[in-house]
N, C-alpha and C positions, 0 to 999 in steps of 0.2 A: 175262254174256257170251252173245251170240246164237250158237248152234251150228248154225243152219240155213244150208246152202249157198246162195249167191246167184249168179245168172247175171250176167256182165259183158256189157252190150250194146255197149260201145264197145271198140275196140282200144286197148291200153295205149300211152301216150306216154312220152317220156323227155326229159331236159334241164331238167326243172323244178327239181330240187334238186341235181343233180350236173353235173360237167363241169369243164373247165380253169378257167373263170371263177369256180368255187366253191371252188377249192383253198385250204385253210387260212383260210377266212373264213366268217362267218355270212351266211345269206340269210334275209330276213324275208318272211313271207307272210301273207295275209289272205284267207280263203275265206268267202263269204257264202252259197254254195250248194254242192251236191255236186260234187266234182271229177271229172274224167275219171280212168279207171284210169291209174296211173303205175307204170312199170317202168323203174327206172334201171339203168345198167350198174355202178354203184358202190354201196357201203354208205354210210349216212348216219345221223346222230343227229337227232332231232326233239324240241324242247321246246315244250310248249303254254304260252302266256303268258296268253291270255284266251279266253273262250268255252267252250261245252260242246258236245260232239259225239261222234263215233265214228270209228274208223279200221278199215277193212276190209283184212285182209291174207291173201291166198291162201285165201279161203273162211271165215275167222274174223273176228269183229267184237270190237273192244276199245273200252272207254269212253275218252273223252278229256276232260280238264278241266285247269285251270291246275295246273302242276307235274308233269304226266305227262311221262315221258321215253321215247322210242321209239328202238330201234336197228334200222333196216330194212336187209335184205341185198339184194344185187343180183339175186336171183332171185325176190324177193317183190313181187307186184303189190298196190298199195295204192289205196284210195279214201277220201278224207276227206269227212266230212259234218257240217256244223254243225247243231245242233238248232234254233237260233233265227236267223231271217234278220236280225232287227234287232241281233243280237249276233254278229258274225262270229267265226269261229275264227281266232285269231291265234297264230302259232307261228314259231319259228326253226329252221333246219336247218344242220347242219355236216357236211360231207362227210368221211368217214373217209379217212385217209392211206394211199396205196398202199404205200409202203415200210414203214410201221409195221405195216400189216396183214400184209405178207409176213413181217416180222420175228417178229411174234407167232405166226403159223401155224407157222413153221419152228423158231424158237429157244426159245420158251417151253415148258418141259417139261410145264406143267400146262394149257396152252391147250386141249388136246383134251378135258379134263374140263369146260371152260367151254363148248365148242361146242354141245353138246346143249341146255344151259340157255339160251344166247343165242337158239337157234332156237325153243325152246319158249315163251320169255317175251320177245317183242320189245317189250313195253310194261311199264314200271314205273309203278305208281300210287303217289303219295305216301301214300295211305290204307293201302297194304299193304306198302310198302317204305321203307327209310330212304334217302332220296335226297339228304340234305344234302351229303354229300361230293361227289356228282355235280354238284350246283348250284354248289359252290365252284369246281370245275374249269371249269364253263361260264362262271362269272363271270370267272375269270382269262383264259380264251380271249377273252372279250368285251373285256377291257382291252387286249389286244394286237391286236384285230381290224383297226384302221386302220393298223397299223404293218407295213410290208413291208421287211424287211432280213434279212440272213443270221442275225443274232442272234435276231430275233423268231421266225424259222423254227425254230431250235433249241428255243426255249421251247414253241412251239405243238405241235411233233411230240411232245415229251415229255409235254405235258399231254393230248394226244389218246390217247396210250398209257395214261396213268393213267385217263382217262375210260373206255376200253374195259374195263380190268381191274375198275374199280369197278362198272360196269354188270353185268359177268359175275358178280361175287361176289354182288350183290343178286339176280340171276336165280336163282342156285343156292339161295337161301334160300326161294324161292317154292314153295308146295305143288304136288304133281303135278297137271297138268291132267286133266280128264275129258271124255269125249264130244266130242273134237275131230272135225271133219268129215274126210271121206276125202281131199279135195284138200289140206288142211293136213297131215295125217299123211303123205301120200305125198311132199309137197314137202320136209318135214323129213327123211324117210328118204333121199331122193335127195341132199340136201345133205350129209348125214352119211356117205353111202356112195358118193359119186361116183367115188372112185378104184377101186372094185371093178367087176367085170363085172356090169352090170345090164341087164335087158331088161324090156319092158312085161309080158311073161308072168310072169316070176319075181317082179316087184314086185306084180303083181295077186294072185298066190298068197299073198304075205305078208299081204295084207289080206283074204283070202278073198272076192275079187270076180273078175269076169271082166275080161279086158283091155279090152274095149269100155267097161265101166262105169268103170274107172279112167281111161281116156283121156278120156271124156266129162266126168268130174268135174274133172279138171285143166284141161281146155280151157275149160269154162264158168266156172271160178272164178279162173283166173289169166290167161286170154287166151293161154296157151301150150299146145302139145301136150306129151305125155310126153317125146318125144325132144328137143324144143326146150328144155324146162326142164333136162334132164340135160346137154345140150350147153352151156347157158348157165352152169350151175354150174361145169362143168369149164373153160370159157373164162375165167371170173372168176378161178379159181385160177391158171390158166396166165398170165394177164395180170399177176398179182402176181409170180409166179416169174420172169417175163421181166426184171424189174428187178434181179435178182441178177447181179452181174458173174461171168462165167466159169462159170455154171451150165449144164452140157451140155444140149442139146436132149432127149436121151433121158431125162434126169432130170426135165425139165419135163413131158414126156409122161407119165412114170410117176407123178409126184406129182399130176398133174391128172386122170388117168384115161383119157387117150387111148392107143390101142394103136398107131396108125400116124401118121407125120408128115403125109401128105396129108390125112387126116381132120382132124387138128388145124388145119392151115392153112386148110382150107375152112370149118370151123365157126367159127374165130376171125374170119374175114372176115365171115361171116354175122351174127355177134353184134355185133362191134365196128364193122363197116363199113370197117375198114382192116386191113392185114396186121400180123402181130406186130412186124416191124421198124418199120413206120410208127407203130404204137402206142407202142413204146418211145421213139422220137424225140419223139413228141407230148407224152408225159407227163413227160419229163425235160428239156424245153427250158428254157432260161434266158433270162429277160427282166428288165429293170429292175423290172418290177412283180411278177414271180413268181419266187421263189427256190426252186429244186428241187434237192435234194441229188444227188450222183452215185450210181451204182449200185454197191452193195457186195456182196461175197460174204458168206456166212453168218457166219463168225467175226468179220470186221470189223464187220458190222452189229451184232453183240452188243456189241462194244467201244464203238462210236459211241453206241449207245443207252444204255449204262451211263454214259458221259460226259454225255449229255443230262440224265440224271436225278440226277446227283450233282455238278454243277458247283460248287455252293456248299459242298461238303464237302471234307474232306482226302482227295484222290484220289492214289493212288500206283500204280505198276506192280504192287506186291505186292497191294494191295486188289483190283485188277481181276483179277489172276491167281487169287486165292483165290475170287472170286465167279463167274468165268466158266470156270475150269479150263483156262486157257491158260498156257503158260510165259511168264515175263517176256521171254525172248529172242524168242519168236514174236510177242509183242505189239509189241515194238520193231520187228521186221522188217516186220510188216504195216503199221504206221503209216508207216514210212519209205518203203516201196514205194508206198503210196497217196498220201501227202502230201509226200514228200521232206523230212520234218522229224523231229526227235527227239520222243519222248513228251512231254517238257517243253514243247516249242514247240507241239505240237498242243493240249495241255491249255490252255496260255496263250491260244492263238488262240480256242478255244471259249469260254473265260471272257471274253475281250474282246468276242466277238460277243454274249454274254449281257449284258455291261455296256452295250453299245451300245443294246440294247432297253430296258434300265432307264433309261438316260439320255434316250432318246427318248420313252418312254411313261409315266414317273413323275416325281414331284417329289422323289425321294429325294436326300439330300445325297450328295456325291461319296464321303464316307467310308462311308456305308451301301451305296452301289453297289459300292464296292470289297469290302466284307465279303460282300455277297450273291453277288458273282461268284466268291468263293472265294479272294481274295487275303489273305494273312495280314498283309501290310504295305502301308500306303497308298502309300508311295513306290514300291514295286514295281509297284503298279497303274498309277500315273501314268507311270512309265518304260515299262512294257510297252505301255500304250495308245498312247502317243506314238510308240513304235517301229513299231507296226503301222499306225496311221492317220495318222501324221505331223501330228497335231494333239493338243492337250490335251483331256481329257474335257470340261472346261468349254466349250471352243471347239466341240467336237462337238455338245454340247447346244444351243448358240446356233444352229448351222447347222440343226439339226432344227427349232427353233422358227421360224426364218426361212422354212424350206421349208413348214411347216404354214400360216403366215400367207399365203404366196403362193398356196397351193392352197385 
């Protein structure tokens, strides 16, 4: 790894790998020359497929070759450089999900332990890490890439959650890095401590340098000033928290590190280009092409995510209660208030959405689809599917095939 700081001569651009048109789908890229600096507002995964090169991230350089997997955060400026013009660097990117990121940050008890490792090791090399499980998840996401339906969204969200956890676990196994540059160390420190009271002076003292030296290092290696990077990290956190239903503004400010509402609104507009309410409306909009879930509060988010990950298993109120530490009565109440349905009806609805994706995206037999969707009896699956969709599973699959041929 090259540990010499590099100066960015171009201002960072955005929209290359992230945005509403990239939600829950792969983007494929090919670079034959050095890219412009890229600074997205969102987090994304990157998988190298062909070519050899390097990726510059906030002052540090990491090697890239087929099989390397990167997880880039929204405050990290990157530059991709292929080593051979005749052999372009080919890679795919997959934007991380807003809701899921929010769920993991708030609800997972062990995610704080993962955070520092994710920040320190944004690139996993197949020569140094066991990436096979990560590849399996990416292949499954690719299988559902062309399918846009409520059912496929459930699968994708669950898979992206598994992808994040697998990446973090591999990052934890990597040896401690040495001799990282000042800009890199400062950016990691800001990201991990953004909820605290932080100033340029106190941060500079942390690294035994002057404020001017720290400011210059960050600006030259990321294209951002110290305050811009800190505000950006806080806004990214706040943007995620905004998607939680009924989460008070004071809690959003506290969890993202802002001390006053005016400062929060001003910085949010500067970073995102729109107001918090406009942002919420934009990322949760529903169109026939893009299926975005509703905004859930923390307890319900945990329940929904548990259902995402265990649809094929024997799920009961008791198992959810034991795993998430909510009473069975409170689970019933939350589901009814949000969906107007009983637990059994919600579970069946989720399983049918899952079955829809299997019918549309695989050649599995109806019996196998029934089993994988969690139905113990084939007749129950047929009856439930017909009740919700008003067509038989076989007719639904035929409709999907006709639709694909037409497009």
